[in-house]
TIRO-2110 file (N, C-alpha, C; in Angstrom, 1 decimal):
// TIRO-2110
0.8, -1.2, 0.0, N, 1, A
0.0, 0.0, 0.0, CA, 1, A
0.9, 1.3, 0.0, C, 1, A
0.4, 2.2, -0.8, N, 2, A
1.2, 3.4, -0.9, CA, 2, A
0.9, 4.4, 0.2, C, 2, A
1.7, 5.5, 0.2, N, 3, A
1.5, 6.6, 1.2, CA, 3, A
0.1, 7.2, 1.1, C, 3, A
-0.5, 7.6, 2.2, N, 4, A
-1.8, 8.2, 2.1, CA, 4, A
-3.0, 7.3, 2.1, C, 4, A
-2.7, 6.0, 2.0, N, 5, A
-3.8, 5.0, 2.0, CA, 5, A
-4.2, 4.7, 3.4, C, 5, A
-5.5, 4.8, 3.7, N, 6, A
-6.0, 4.5, 5.0, CA, 6, A
-6.7, 3.2, 4.9, C, 6, A
-6.4, 2.3, 5.9, N, 7, A
-7.0, 1.0, 5.9, CA, 7, A
-8.0, 1.0, 7.1, C, 7, A
-9.2, 0.7, 6.9, N, 8, A
-10.3, 0.6, 7.9, CA, 8, A
-10.6, -0.8, 8.2, C, 8, A
-10.5, -1.2, 9.5, N, 9, A
-10.9, -2.6, 9.9, CA, 9, A
-12.4, -2.7, 10.0, C, 9, A
-13.0, -3.3, 9.0, N, 10, A
-14.5, -3.3, 9.1, CA, 10, A
-15.0, -4.4, 10.0, C, 10, A
-14.1, -5.2, 10.6, N, 11, A
-14.6, -6.1, 11.6, CA, 11, A
-15.0, -5.4, 12.9, C, 11, A
-14.5, -4.2, 13.2, N, 12, A
-14.8, -3.6, 14.4, CA, 12, A
-16.3, -3.1, 14.5, C, 12, A
-16.9, -3.5, 15.5, N, 13, A
-18.3, -3.4, 15.7, CA, 13, A
-18.7, -2.1, 16.4, C, 13, A
-19.7, -1.5, 16.0, N, 14, A
-20.1, -0.2, 16.6, CA, 14, A
-21.5, -0.2, 17.3, C, 14, A
-22.4, -1.0, 16.7, N, 15, A
-23.8, -1.0, 17.3, CA, 15, A
-24.4, -2.3, 16.9, C, 15, A
-25.2, -2.8, 17.8, N, 16, A
-26.0, -4.0, 17.5, CA, 16, A
-27.4, -3.9, 18.1, C, 16, A
-27.5, -3.4, 19.3, N, 17, A
-28.8, -3.3, 20.0, CA, 17, A
-29.8, -2.5, 19.2, C, 17, A
-31.0, -3.1, 19.0, N, 18, A
-32.1, -2.4, 18.4, CA, 18, A
-32.1, -2.6, 16.8, C, 18, A
-31.1, -3.3, 16.3, N, 19, A
-31.0, -3.5, 14.9, CA, 19, A
-31.8, -4.7, 14.4, C, 19, A
-32.0, -5.6, 15.4, N, 20, A
-32.8, -6.9, 15.1, CA, 20, A
-32.0, -7.9, 14.3, C, 20, A
-32.3, -9.1, 14.6, N, 21, A
-31.7, -10.2, 13.8, CA, 21, A
-30.2, -10.4, 13.9, C, 21, A
-29.6, -9.9, 14.9, N, 22, A
-28.2, -10.1, 15.1, CA, 22, A
-27.4, -9.3, 14.1, C, 22, A
-28.0, -8.3, 13.5, N, 23, A
-27.3, -7.4, 12.6, CA, 23, A
-26.2, -6.6, 13.4, C, 23, A
-25.0, -6.4, 12.8, N, 24, A
-24.0, -5.6, 13.4, CA, 24, A
-23.7, -4.4, 12.5, C, 24, A
-23.6, -3.3, 13.1, N, 25, A
-23.3, -2.0, 12.4, CA, 25, A
-21.9, -1.7, 12.7, C, 25, A
-21.1, -1.7, 11.7, N, 26, A
-19.6, -1.5, 11.9, CA, 26, A
-19.3, -0.1, 12.5, C, 26, A
-18.3, -0.1, 13.3, N, 27, A
-17.9, 1.1, 14.1, CA, 27, A
-17.7, 2.3, 13.2, C, 27, A
-17.0, 2.1, 12.1, N, 28, A
-16.7, 3.3, 11.2, CA, 28, A
-18.0, 3.8, 10.6, C, 28, A
-18.9, 2.9, 10.2, N, 29, A
-20.2, 3.3, 9.7, CA, 29, A
-21.1, 4.0, 10.7, C, 29, A
-21.0, 3.5, 12.0, N, 30, A
-21.8, 4.1, 13.1, CA, 30, A
-21.3, 5.5, 13.3, C, 30, A
-20.0, 5.7, 13.3, N, 31, A
-19.4, 7.1, 13.5, CA, 31, A
-19.8, 8.0, 12.4, C, 31, A
-19.8, 7.5, 11.2, N, 32, A
-20.1, 8.4, 10.0, CA, 32, A
-21.6, 8.8, 10.1, C, 32, A
-22.4, 7.8, 10.5, N, 33, A
-23.9, 8.1, 10.6, CA, 33, A
-24.2, 9.1, 11.7, C, 33, A
-23.5, 9.0, 12.8, N, 34, A
-23.6, 10.0, 13.9, CA, 34, A
-23.2, 11.4, 13.4, C, 34, A
-22.1, 11.5, 12.7, N, 35, A
-21.7, 12.8, 12.2, CA, 35, A
-22.7, 13.4, 11.2, C, 35, A
-23.2, 12.5, 10.3, N, 36, A
-24.2, 13.0, 9.3, CA, 36, A
-25.5, 13.4, 10.0, C, 36, A
-25.9, 12.8, 11.1, N, 37, A
-27.0, 13.2, 11.8, CA, 37, A
-26.8, 14.6, 12.4, C, 37, A
-25.6, 14.8, 13.0, N, 38, A
-25.3, 16.2, 13.5, CA, 38, A
-25.4, 17.2, 12.4, C, 38, A
-24.9, 16.9, 11.3, N, 39, A
-24.9, 17.9, 10.2, CA, 39, A
-26.4, 18.2, 9.8, C, 39, A
-27.2, 17.2, 9.7, N, 40, A
-28.6, 17.4, 9.3, CA, 40, A
-29.3, 18.3, 10.4, C, 40, A
-29.1, 17.9, 11.7, N, 41, A
-29.7, 18.7, 12.8, CA, 41, A
-29.2, 20.1, 12.7, C, 41, A
-27.9, 20.3, 12.5, N, 42, A
-27.3, 21.7, 12.5, CA, 42, A
-28.0, 22.5, 11.3, C, 42, A
-28.1, 21.9, 10.2, N, 43, A
-28.5, 22.6, 9.0, CA, 43, A
-30.1, 22.8, 9.0, C, 43, A
-30.8, 21.7, 9.4, N, 44, A
-32.3, 21.7, 9.2, CA, 44, A
-33.1, 21.9, 10.4, C, 44, A
-32.5, 21.8, 11.6, N, 45, A
-33.3, 21.8, 12.8, CA, 45, A
-33.0, 23.0, 13.7, C, 45, A
-31.7, 23.2, 13.9, N, 46, A
-31.3, 24.3, 14.8, CA, 46, A
-31.6, 25.7, 14.1, C, 46, A
-32.0, 26.6, 14.9, N, 47, A
-32.3, 28.0, 14.4, CA, 47, A
-30.9, 28.7, 14.1, C, 47, A
-31.0, 29.7, 13.3, N, 48, A
-29.8, 30.4, 13.0, CA, 48, A
-29.2, 31.0, 14.3, C, 48, A
-30.1, 31.5, 15.1, N, 49, A
-29.7, 32.1, 16.4, CA, 49, A
-28.9, 31.1, 17.3, C, 49, A
-29.5, 29.9, 17.4, N, 50, A
-28.8, 28.9, 18.2, CA, 50, A
-27.5, 28.4, 17.6, C, 50, A
-27.4, 28.3, 16.3, N, 51, A
-26.2, 28.0, 15.7, CA, 51, A
-25.1, 29.1, 15.9, C, 51, A
-25.5, 30.3, 15.9, N, 52, A
-24.6, 31.4, 16.2, CA, 52, A
-24.1, 31.4, 17.6, C, 52, A
-25.1, 31.1, 18.5, N, 53, A
-24.7, 31.0, 19.9, CA, 53, A
-23.7, 29.9, 20.2, C, 53, A
-24.0, 28.7, 19.6, N, 54, A
-23.1, 27.6, 19.8, CA, 54, A
-21.7, 27.9, 19.3, C, 54, A
-21.7, 28.4, 18.1, N, 55, A
-20.4, 28.7, 17.4, CA, 55, A
-19.6, 29.7, 18.3, C, 55, A
-20.3, 30.8, 18.8, N, 56, A
-19.7, 31.8, 19.6, CA, 56, A
-19.2, 31.1, 20.9, C, 56, A
-19.9, 30.3, 21.5, N, 57, A
-19.5, 29.6, 22.7, CA, 57, A
-18.3, 28.8, 22.5, C, 57, A
-18.1, 28.2, 21.3, N, 58, A
-16.9, 27.4, 21.0, CA, 58, A
-15.8, 28.3, 20.5, C, 58, A
-16.1, 29.6, 20.2, N, 59, A
-15.0, 30.5, 19.7, CA, 59, A
-14.7, 30.1, 18.2, C, 59, A
-15.7, 29.6, 17.5, N, 60, A
-15.5, 29.2, 16.1, CA, 60, A
-16.5, 29.8, 15.2, C, 60, A
-16.2, 29.7, 13.9, N, 61, A
-17.3, 30.1, 12.9, CA, 61, A
-18.4, 29.0, 12.9, C, 61, A
-19.5, 29.3, 12.3, N, 62, A
-20.6, 28.3, 12.3, CA, 62, A
-20.1, 27.1, 11.5, C, 62, A
-19.4, 27.2, 10.4, N, 63, A
-19.0, 26.0, 9.7, CA, 63, A
-18.0, 25.2, 10.5, C, 63, A
-17.1, 25.9, 11.2, N, 64, A
-16.1, 25.2, 12.1, CA, 64, A
-16.8, 24.5, 13.3, C, 64, A
-17.8, 25.2, 13.8, N, 65, A
-18.5, 24.6, 15.0, CA, 65, A
-19.3, 23.3, 14.5, C, 65, A
-19.9, 23.4, 13.4, N, 66, A
-20.6, 22.2, 12.9, CA, 66, A
-19.6, 21.1, 12.7, C, 66, A
-18.4, 21.3, 12.1, N, 67, A
-17.4, 20.3, 11.9, CA, 67, A
-16.9, 19.7, 13.2, C, 67, A
-16.7, 20.5, 14.2, N, 68, A
-16.3, 20.0, 15.5, CA, 68, A
-17.3, 19.1, 16.1, C, 68, A
-18.6, 19.6, 16.0, N, 69, A
-19.7, 18.8, 16.6, CA, 69, A
-19.8, 17.4, 15.9, C, 69, A
-19.6, 17.5, 14.6, N, 70, A
-19.7, 16.2, 13.8, CA, 70, A
-18.5, 15.3, 14.2, C, 70, A
-17.4, 15.8, 14.4, N, 71, A
-16.2, 15.0, 14.9, CA, 71, A
-16.5, 14.4, 16.2, C, 71, A
-17.0, 15.2, 17.2, N, 72, A
-17.4, 14.7, 18.5, CA, 72, A
-18.4, 13.6, 18.4, C, 72, A
-19.4, 13.8, 17.6, N, 73, A
-20.4, 12.8, 17.4, CA, 73, A
-19.9, 11.5, 16.8, C, 73, A
-19.0, 11.6, 15.9, N, 74, A
-18.4, 10.5, 15.2, CA, 74, A
-17.5, 9.7, 16.1, C, 74, A
-17.0, 10.3, 17.2, N, 75, A
-16.1, 9.6, 18.1, CA, 75, A
-16.8, 9.2, 19.4, C, 75, A
-18.1, 9.3, 19.4, N, 76, A
-18.8, 9.0, 20.7, CA, 76, A
-18.6, 7.5, 21.2, C, 76, A
-18.3, 6.6, 20.3, N, 77, A
-18.1, 5.2, 20.7, CA, 77, A
-16.6, 4.8, 20.6, C, 77, A
-15.7, 5.7, 20.6, N, 78, A
-14.3, 5.4, 20.4, CA, 78, A
-13.8, 4.4, 21.5, C, 78, A
-14.4, 4.4, 22.6, N, 79, A
-14.1, 3.4, 23.7, CA, 79, A
-14.2, 2.0, 23.3, C, 79, A
-15.0, 1.7, 22.3, N, 80, A
-15.2, 0.4, 21.8, CA, 80, A
-13.9, -0.2, 21.1, C, 80, A
-13.0, 0.7, 20.9, N, 81, A
-11.7, 0.2, 20.3, CA, 81, A
-10.7, -0.2, 21.4, C, 81, A
-11.0, 0.1, 22.6, N, 82, A
-10.0, -0.2, 23.7, CA, 82, A
-10.0, -1.7, 24.0, C, 82, A
-8.8, -2.2, 24.3, N, 83, A
-8.6, -3.6, 24.7, CA, 83, A
-9.5, -4.0, 25.9, C, 83, A
-9.7, -3.1, 26.8, N, 84, A
-10.5, -3.4, 28.0, CA, 84, A
-11.9, -3.7, 27.6, C, 84, A
-12.5, -2.9, 26.8, N, 85, A
-13.9, -3.1, 26.3, CA, 85, A
-14.0, -4.4, 25.6, C, 85, A
-13.0, -4.7, 24.7, N, 86, A
-13.1, -5.9, 23.9, CA, 86, A
-12.9, -7.1, 24.7, C, 86, A
-12.1, -7.0, 25.8, N, 87, A
-11.9, -8.2, 26.7, CA, 87, A
-13.1, -8.5, 27.6, C, 87, A
-13.9, -7.5, 27.8, N, 88, A
-15.1, -7.7, 28.7, CA, 88, A
-16.2, -8.6, 28.1, C, 88, A
-16.0, -9.1, 26.9, N, 89, A
-16.9, -9.9, 26.3, CA, 89, A
-18.1, -9.2, 25.7, C, 89, A
-17.9, -7.9, 25.5, N, 90, A
-19.0, -7.1, 24.9, CA, 90, A
-19.0, -7.0, 23.4, C, 90, A
-18.1, -7.8, 22.8, N, 91, A
-17.9, -7.7, 21.4, CA, 91, A
-18.5, -9.1, 20.8, C, 91, A
-19.4, -9.0, 19.9, N, 92, A
-20.0, -10.2, 19.3, CA, 92, A
-18.9, -11.0, 18.6, C, 92, A
-19.0, -12.3, 18.5, N, 93, A
-18.0, -13.1, 17.8, CA, 93, A
-17.8, -12.7, 16.3, C, 93, A
-16.5, -12.7, 15.9, N, 94, A
-16.1, -12.3, 14.6, CA, 94, A
-16.0, -10.8, 14.3, C, 94, A
-16.0, -10.0, 15.4, N, 95, A
-16.0, -8.6, 15.3, CA, 95, A
-14.6, -8.0, 15.7, C, 95, A
-13.5, -8.6, 15.3, N, 96, A
-12.2, -8.0, 15.5, CA, 96, A
-11.8, -8.0, 17.0, C, 96, A
-12.1, -9.1, 17.7, N, 97, A
-11.7, -9.2, 19.1, CA, 97, A
-10.2, -9.2, 19.2, C, 97, A
END
């Protein structure tokens, strides 16, 4: 693999509960979905005034604030990557233990 190539381990599990039928949602996909949800909420639900207040509170422009909130949302399950979580038996079989 050449420089700049990013390899994503799709075995890593992000969500299972509530999906039914033993379906596993991969960690990278779960993080991307959370970030996308924040973007939609920011763009379509939050008022301009609230977006301005949040951005000001973070000391960022509105675009930067949205990006930071997307990042935070995407990382909300980063603990599932830790060895201690994976050793506790909370990872379904075949999910990159």
